[in-house]
N, C-alpha and C positions, 0 to 999 in steps of 0.2 A: 242173686240167682245162683243156683248150684246144679251141677250136672254130673251124674254118676257114669255116664257112657264114655269112659275113658280107659286107656290101657297104660301099662308101665311107661312105654316110650312117650306117649302123649304127656303124661304127668311130669316126667323128667325134663322133657324139652320145654314145657311151659315154665318150669322153674328157672331154666338156664338163660343167662345173658351173655355179655361180651367176655371174651378171653378164656372161655371154658368150653371144652368139647366133651359131651356125655355119650357113653356107649353102654351096652349090656344091661339095660334097665330091666328089673324084675319086680313085680308087684305081688306081694303075699298078704292079701287082705280078704276078709269076707266080701261078697259081691257088692254090697251097698255101703261099705265103710270108707271109701275114698271118693273124691270128687274134684272137679275144677270149679271155680266160682268167679263171678263178676259182680262187683258191688254196684247197686243202683243208688242206695242211700243207707248209710250205716255209721256207727261209732267205732267200727272195727279198726280203722286206721290204715287199712290196705285197700287198694282198688280192685285187685284181681289176683288170682293165683290158684293154688291147689290146697286141698285139705285132706288130712288123714285123721281118722277117728277110731275110738275104741267101741263104737256103736254103729249108728246110721248117719250117713253124711248129708242126705237131702230130706227135708221135711215134706212128706206127701201122705195124705190120709192120716192114718193113726201112727205112722212112723215119724218120730221127732228127730230132726237132724240139726245141722249147724245153723240153719236160717229160720227165723221166725221169733215170736215172743219168747222171752227168757223163762221157759217153764221147766228147764232141767231135764234134757233127754236121758233116757235110760233104756238101753237095749242089750240083751244078752245074746251074743252071737254063737256061743258054745264052741269056740275054737281055742286053741292053745295060746299061752302067753309066749314070752321070748326070754331066752337065757340071759342076754345082755341087760334087758330091762329088769329082770329079777335081781341080777347082781347090782344094778344101779340103785334100786330102792330097798333091797334086802327083804322083799316080801314076795309071795307067790303072785304070778301075773296071769291074766286071762284076756281073751279077745284082742290079740295083737294084730296090728295093721302095719306093714313094713314095705317101704320102697327102697330098693337097692340099686345102685348103679356105679359104674366106673367113670372116671373123668381124668382128663389131662388139662392143665392150665398153662398159659403163657406167662403168668405172673408168679410172684413169690408169696402171695396171700390170696385166699378165697374167702368169700363172705356171702351171706344171704339174710333176708329179713323175715321175721315170723311173729305170730301171736299165738299164745297158748291159752285155751279156755277150758273150763270144766264145770260140770254139774255138781261137783263136790264143794265148790264155793256155795254158800258159806258154811254149811252145817258140819262139814268134815275137815275143815282147816284144823291143823294140829291134831289129827287123829291118825290111826293106822290105815285108813281107807283113802289114800291119796294115789290117784292114777299117776302113771309114770310115762315119760317120753324121753327120747334121747336122739341126738344127731351124732352118729359114731363114724369118725373118719379114720382110715388106716392107710398106710403106705410108707414110702421112704421117709426116714427122719422122725416118724411118729411112734411113740411107745406108750401104750396104755393098758389097762387091765381087762379090756373087753376083747371079743373075738378078733383074731388076726392082729392083735396088738393095738386095737383101736382105742381112741380116746373120745370122750363125750364133749361136744362144743356147745351144747345147749346150757349156758351158764348165766347166772345172775350177773348183771352188769357190775363191773368193779371187782369181780371175783374170778379166780382161775380154778376154783374147786367146788363151788356151790351150785348144784343143778337147779334149774327152773322147775317149780312145781307149786302145788296148792298150798303147801306149808312153808314155802320159801319166798314167794311173792304174794304179799297180802298187806293189809293195813292194821297193825296192832293197836293203834292209838286213835282211831277215827270212829267216834260214835255214830251208829247207824249205817256204817259202811260194811255191809255184809256180816254184821254181828261178830266182828273180830276184835271188839274193844277189849283192851287189857289182856289179850291173849298173846303170848310170846313163846314160840316153839322153834325158833331157828336152830337152836342147839341140838334138836333131835335129829336133824339131817346132817350126815357126815359132810364135812367141808364147809359148813355154813356158820361156824361159831363166831365169825367176825361180825355177824348181824345180831341186833338185839332191838329192844323196844325203842331205843333212841336212834341208833344207826340201823334203820329199817328199810324195807323195800317198797314202802307205800307209793313212792313216785312212779313205780312201774306197774301199778295195779289199777284196773278199771272195775269199779263196782257196778254191775250191770243189772241189778235188781230192777224189774220193770222195763228192761230194755225191749225194743220192738223188732230188732233186725238180727241180733245174734242170740242163739238159743241157749247160751250158757250164762249163769247168773254172775259169773266173774271171769275176767280174762286179763291178760297182761297188756301193757302198751306194746308198741312195735319194738321188738328186740332184734339184735343182730348176732348171728353166729359167725365166728371168725376163726381161721386157722392159717398158720404159716405152712407153705408147701415148697417143694423144690420144682422150679419151672420145668416143663416138658417131661415130667415123670407121671406115671399112672398111679392114681389113688382110688380108693373105694369109699363110697358114702352109703351109710345105712340110716334112713330116717324111720323111726319106729315109735309107736305109741301103744299102750295097753291099759286095761283095768288092772288095779292092784288090790290084793287082799280078797276081793270078791269080783263078780262079773257084772255088777250093776252100776248105775250112774256113769254116764259117758263123759269122755273128754275129747278134745280135738285140737289139732295144731294146724294153723293157717300159714302157708308159706307164699311169699309175694312173688308173683310172676316176674320173670326176667331178672330177679335180684341175685341169683347165684352167679357171681362174677369174679374175675381176677383183678 
């Protein structure tokens, strides 16, 4: 079940758990692109949380959202992309959905759980049409190439440089698994050259062709975003997703309720 009747504060607070205080939440999304969700029965791997999409969040009538049979939703919202996402993927971006907030933590590390899914599985794996998302954290002790010196913490497990995406988490050696057999393109994404056909990311990929509860034909297993922080200091988090290269074929990121903890 998904619900779009939410605001920035509702979404940020639903994500937040112990040891973290969130303030100044701002939602910059098309009206139907974000939602909170509660799982009744699904292979998603999460039980509840919030979702940000590059299209429509809730399936209703002719609008195809995150929930429902895996038919590959595609909505053009005709809004701008995002400069940080464009820098991350080195392609033009469209239909951005962004949740920003400040936070203070009592611990020296923050983390949260998420799943990324896309309509671009399987046909556009290893192509230029890979939607992009990022979790950009900025503040004391952090130095990165994005706005306000932010770094992206949506990374493939085992890597400090490889961003999660359609062409970085998939199954290159699995016949019938979303048609990615014998396809190897990790080296096309900056920071991902450590992965190849043998040292691949198949363990983090769910082939959802024929799935009945999640409307993306492929998505990741439950992943964790982690960052070191300085306790009692103020940081900024930007959760963002957009289409890349064109404005069609949607993607979404599901973030687990209460998992943003210190």
